[in-house]
MIVOSE-510458 format. One record per residue (C-alpha): residue in three letters; z, x, y. Coordinates in steps of 0.25 Angstrom, whole numbers, padded with zeros to 4 digits, always signed. Each point is the difference from the previous one (the first is absolute). Layout:
% residues N
AlaZXY...
END
This chain:
% residues 408
Met+0139+0137+0035Arg-0011+0002-0010Arg-0011-0011+0001Gly-0006+0003-0014Pro+0009-0009-0009Tyr-0001-0011+0011Arg-0015+0000+0001Ala-0001+0000-0015Leu+0009-0012-0001Leu-0008-0007+0011Leu-0013+0002-0008Leu+0007-0005-0013Leu+0004-0013+0007Leu-0014-0002+0005Ala-0006+0002-0013Leu+0010-0010-0006Ala-0004-0010+0011Leu-0014+0002-0003Gly+0002-0001-0015Gln+0007-0014+0002Cys-0012-0004+0008Gly-0008+0002-0013Ala+0010-0006-0009Gly-0010-0010-0005Gly-0003+0010-0011Ala-0011+0010-0003Gly-0014-0005-0004His-0006-0014+0002Asp+0007-0008-0010Ala+0005-0013+0008Ser+0012-0001-0010Arg+0006+0013+0006Glu+0003-0006+0013Ser+0014-0007+0001Ala+0000-0015-0003Thr+0010-0001+0012Asp-0010+0008+0009Gly+0002-0002+0014Gln-0009+0011+0005Gly-0009+0003-0012Gly-0002+0015+0000Gly+0010+0000+0011Gly+0012-0002-0008Gly+0008-0013-0001Asp+0012+0004+0009Gly-0009+0001+0013Ser+0004+0014+0002Cys-0014+0004+0003Lys+0000-0008+0013Ala+0011+0009+0006Gly-0004+0009+0011Ala-0014-0005+0002Pro-0005-0006+0013Gly+0001-0015+0000Gly+0007-0001-0013His-0013+0004-0008Pro+0001+0009-0012Ala+0000+0015+0002Leu-0013+0006-0004Asp+0000+0012-0011Pro-0004+0013+0007Glu-0004+0005-0014Gly-0008-0012-0004Pro-0014+0000-0004Arg-0011+0001+0010Ala-0007-0014+0001Ala-0011-0005+0008Phe-0001-0015+0003Cys-0014-0005+0003Leu-0001-0013+0007Val-0015-0004-0001Gly-0008-0012+0003Cys+0001-0012+0010Pro+0013+0000+0007Arg+0001-0016+0001Ser+0015-0002+0001Leu+0004+0014+0003Val+0002-0004+0014His+0012-0008-0004Pro+0014+0007+0001Val+0005-0005-0013Val-0013+0005-0007Tyr+0000+0014+0005Thr+0015+0001-0001Ser+0000-0004-0014Ala-0010+0011-0004Gln+0009+0010+0008Arg+0013-0004-0006Asn-0003-0005-0014Leu-0011+0010-0004Phe+0000+0013+0008Asp+0015+0001+0002Ala+0004-0007-0013Tyr-0008+0011-0007Gly+0011+0009+0005Ser-0008+0013+0003Ala+0001+0007+0013Asn-0013+0007-0003Tyr-0010-0011+0002Lys-0011-0004+0010Val-0007-0012+0003Phe-0015-0001+0003Trp-0008-0011+0005Tyr-0015-0003-0003Leu-0002-0014+0006Lys-0012-0009+0002Leu+0001-0007+0014Asp-0010-0011-0002Ala+0001-0015+0004Gly-0008-0003-0013Cys+0012+0004-0008Gln+0008-0012+0004Arg-0008-0012-0005Lys+0007-0011+0007Ala+0011+0008+0005Asp+0004+0007+0013Pro-0008+0013+0001Val+0006+0013+0000Asp-0011+0009+0006Arg+0006+0008+0011Glu+0009+0012-0001Glu+0010-0004+0010Gln+0004-0012-0009Leu+0006+0010-0010Leu+0009+0007+0010Gly+0013-0005-0006Ala-0004+0004-0014Arg-0005+0013+0004Glu+0013+0004+0008Leu+0008-0003-0013His-0009+0006-0010Arg-0004+0012+0008Pro-0013+0003-0008Ala-0003+0015-0002Ala-0014-0003+0001Leu-0008-0013+0003Arg-0014-0005+0001Phe-0005-0014+0004Val-0014-0004-0004Gly-0009-0012+0001Ala-0008-0008-0009Arg-0011+0007-0007Thr-0014-0001+0006Glu-0014+0001-0006Ala-0001+0014+0007Asp+0012+0004-0009Asn-0007-0006-0012Arg-0012+0009+0002Arg+0009+0012+0003Leu+0007-0002-0014Gly-0013-0003-0007Cys+0003-0015-0003Ala-0010-0011-0001Pro+0003-0012+0009Phe+0011-0008-0005Arg-0001-0014-0005Gly+0012-0007+0004Asn+0010+0010+0005Ser+0004+0014-0001Asn+0015-0002-0001Asn+0002+0007-0013Ala-0007+0012+0004Glu+0007+0001+0013Gln+0013-0001-0006Gln-0003+0012-0009Glu-0005+0007+0012Gln+0012-0002+0008Ile+0009+0004-0011Ala-0007+0013-0002Gly+0000+0002+0015Cys+0015-0001+0000Val+0001+0010-0012Glu-0008+0009+0009Leu+0010-0001+0011Val+0011+0004-0011Leu-0008+0012-0004Glu-0002+0005+0014Asp+0015-0001+0002Glu+0002+0008-0013Arg-0010+0011+0005Ala+0006+0000+0014Ser+0015+0002-0006Gly-0003+0008-0012Leu+0008-0010-0008Arg-0004-0009-0011Tyr+0004-0015-0002Asp+0007-0004-0013Trp-0004-0015+0001Val-0010-0007+0008Phe+0002-0015+0002Arg-0011-0010+0004Val+0006-0012+0007Arg-0006-0013+0006Pro+0004+0000+0015Asp+0002-0016-0001Ala+0010+0001-0011Leu+0014-0006+0003Trp+0010+0008-0008Leu+0010-0010-0005Arg+0008+0009-0010Arg+0004+0014+0001Phe-0009+0011-0007Pro+0007+0009-0010His+0006+0013+0005His-0008+0013-0003Thr+0009+0004-0011Tyr-0004-0013-0008Phe-0013+0007-0002Arg+0005+0014-0004Gly-0004-0001-0015Ala-0014-0005+0003Ala-0011+0006-0008Ala-0010+0009+0007Arg-0011-0011-0001Glu+0008-0012+0002Val-0004-0009+0011Phe+0009-0012+0005Ile-0007-0012+0006Val+0002-0014+0006Gly-0014-0006-0002Asp-0009+0007+0008Val+0008-0001+0013Met+0010+0011-0003Met-0003+0012-0008Met+0009+0012-0002Val-0008+0012-0005Pro+0004+0014-0004Arg-0007+0010+0008Gly-0008+0006-0011Leu-0007-0013-0002Val-0002-0004+0015Lys-0014+0005+0001Arg-0005-0008-0012Val+0008-0013+0002Leu-0001-0001+0015Gly-0009+0010+0005Thr-0014-0003-0007Pro-0005-0013+0007Gln-0012-0008-0006Val-0005-0002+0014Cys-0012-0009-0004Asn+0008-0010-0009Pro-0004-0014+0002Gly+0010-0008+0009Gly+0001-0011-0010Gln+0007+0009-0011Ala+0015-0001+0000His+0006+0013+0005Glu+0009+0000-0012Ile-0011+0003-0009Thr-0003+0013+0007Val+0015+0003+0000Val+0000-0001-0015Ser-0013+0008-0002His+0006+0011+0008Leu+0013+0000-0007His-0007+0000-0014Ala-0009+0012+0005Ala+0012+0008+0004Arg+0007-0003-0013Ala+0012-0005+0007Arg+0012-0006-0007Val+0001-0013+0008Arg+0014-0007+0002Tyr-0004-0014+0006Gln+0010-0009+0007Cys+0002-0012-0009Asp+0014-0006+0001His+0005-0010-0011Ala+0001-0012+0011Ile-0014-0001+0006Cys-0008+0013-0002Pro-0008-0003+0012Trp-0010+0012-0001Pro-0006-0001-0014Thr-0009+0012+0002Lys-0001+0003-0015Thr-0003-0013-0006Lys-0009-0005+0012Phe-0008+0013+0002Ala+0003+0012-0009Ser-0002-0008-0013Arg-0012-0008+0005Trp-0008+0010+0008Val+0004+0014-0006Pro+0001-0001-0015Gly+0009+0010-0006Ser+0007+0003+0013Glu+0012-0009-0003Ser+0006+0009-0011Ala+0005+0009+0012Trp+0007-0012+0007Glu+0014-0004-0001Glu+0008-0010+0007Trp+0009+0005+0011Arg+0011-0010-0001Cys+0005-0001+0014Leu-0001-0012+0010Ser-0011-0001+0009Pro+0004+0007+0013Leu-0010-0006+0009Thr-0009-0011+0004Leu-0013+0001+0009Leu-0001-0009+0012Gln-0007-0003+0013Val+0002-0009+0011Ile-0010-0012+0001Arg-0002-0011+0010Asp+0005-0013-0004Ser-0011-0011-0003Gly+0009-0011+0006Ser+0000-0006+0013Asp+0007+0011+0007Ala-0010+0011+0003Ser+0010+0010+0003Ala+0008-0002-0012Arg+0000+0012-0011Arg+0005+0002-0013Leu+0001+0011-0011Phe-0010+0000-0011Leu+0004+0006-0013Asn-0012+0008-0004Ala+0005+0005-0013Gly-0009-0004-0011Val+0007-0006-0012Ala+0013+0002+0008Gln-0004-0010+0010Leu+0001-0011-0012His+0015+0004-0001Gly+0004+0000+0015Cys+0005+0013+0006Val+0001+0008-0013Gly+0013-0006-0004Thr+0005-0001+0014Pro+0001-0014+0007Glu-0012-0002+0008Glu+0008-0005+0012Glu+0006+0014+0001Cys-0014+0006+0001Gln-0004-0010+0010Glu+0012+0003+0008Ile-0005+0013+0006Met-0010-0008+0008Asp+0010-0002+0011Val+0006+0014+0000Thr-0004+0009+0011Ser+0013+0008+0001Ala+0000+0014-0006Ser+0015-0001-0003Leu-0001-0014-0007Ala-0012+0006-0008Glu+0009+0011-0005Glu+0011-0010-0004Ile-0010-0009-0008Val-0006+0012-0007Ala+0014+0006-0003Arg+0004-0013-0007Trp-0013+0000-0008Gly+0003+0015-0003Glu+0013-0003-0007Arg-0009-0005-0012Pro-0005+0011-0008Met-0014+0000-0006Cys+0004+0007-0012Gly+0013-0002-0008Gly+0011-0010+0003Pro+0002-0013-0007Cys-0012-0008+0005Ala-0010+0010-0007Glu+0005-0003-0014Glu-0008-0007-0010Ala+0009-0012+0000Val-0005-0003+0014Ser-0013-0006-0004Thr-0005-0010+0010Arg-0001+0000+0015Glu+0011-0011+0001Ala+0009+0009-0008Leu-0003+0012+0009Leu+0003-0008+0012Ala+0013-0004-0006Cys+0004+0014-0004Glu-0002+0006+0013Ala+0007-0011+0007Ala+0012+0002-0009His+0000+0015+0001Tyr-0004+0003+0014Asn+0005-0013+0006Phe-0008+0000+0013Ser-0012-0006+0007Val-0007+0003+0013Val-0004-0014+0002Gly+0004-0005+0014Met+0003+0014+0005Ala-0011+0000+0010Arg+0003-0014+0005Gly+0015+0003+0000Arg-0002+0012+0008Gly-0009-0006+0010Ala-0012+0009-0003Pro-0010-0004+0011Gly-0014-0006-0004Ser-0010+0004-0010Ala-0003+0014-0004Ala-0014-0002+0000Pro-0008+0013+0004Pro-0002+0002+0015Arg-0014-0002+0005
END
């Protein structure tokens, strides 16, 4: 029996399946995703879940090459729901099999303020096992010897801004080293905060198929999706002596302007929690705002860390939603008790279940990203009506043991 026709048929079926995973449409116009979208770029009928381990969407072997750089203080990355949310609702949601994760993390108790410190590599073993970074580097706080080496005068206050830029550039160098070793060039490089909780599903890679060559997608300064041609100028040229009191967003805006990037910044109709254009571009880099355009998708993440409760119980802990303006709106349109719920989760399987529920909600497309959904209350009501679930009580109902505070 000849195998040629059967092989061709199998390849055709595979192509059709991958095409369905990209059914959200070419380009990045949110209106092109189905209003009844249950999987965003993954197709509304759930077909992209078939055949993948654990029911996760199949990854496209022909997808773009993407590098995800997790950079900065890991803070809450020790928690199963946090690192699982990045894996499922960002890396896997993007839908390309051709991605790698890179870590460049600062292990320093000073990152945490009143929070439990994450300052030892072994605290991150769970996250490392799931993310499987292709390369990683752990660094400590900058010292005066480092400042002398870099030619920086002694800092007044702190060196947070300069350190952040230096670490981002360090992760970019890990990516470039990987390119040199493999002989393959990435199409996109993501800068991602490691303490982000991904509450909605990031778009499938086909959503960005029509992006212009100089187009950059950002969520504040905490998630940046940069085309490879702009990576060096946007992410890889740190101002290592910047004063610590200057907001990092000012530097981000300056780099984007110098690179002549076309910036799509996340600003939904409901709460617009990351007003980078109005707060920083218009104010600090005059003339840059003409290259900025709203990315009318819902905020996919909030930032969090675990802090010790100031009450009578010294062992009590709660989550602090460290998300700038988003903090004023709760957990970026998600009921705050849902974010607090993860405090009691230590089970990997329960973390997967919670993240999967959050992942049913698309960042882009769907009825709740429409202009009519113009307040936080309307967003809460819309997602409750269309996705009809809550993770509240899951940890208590399943008897998850104790607190997920980092081990000491």
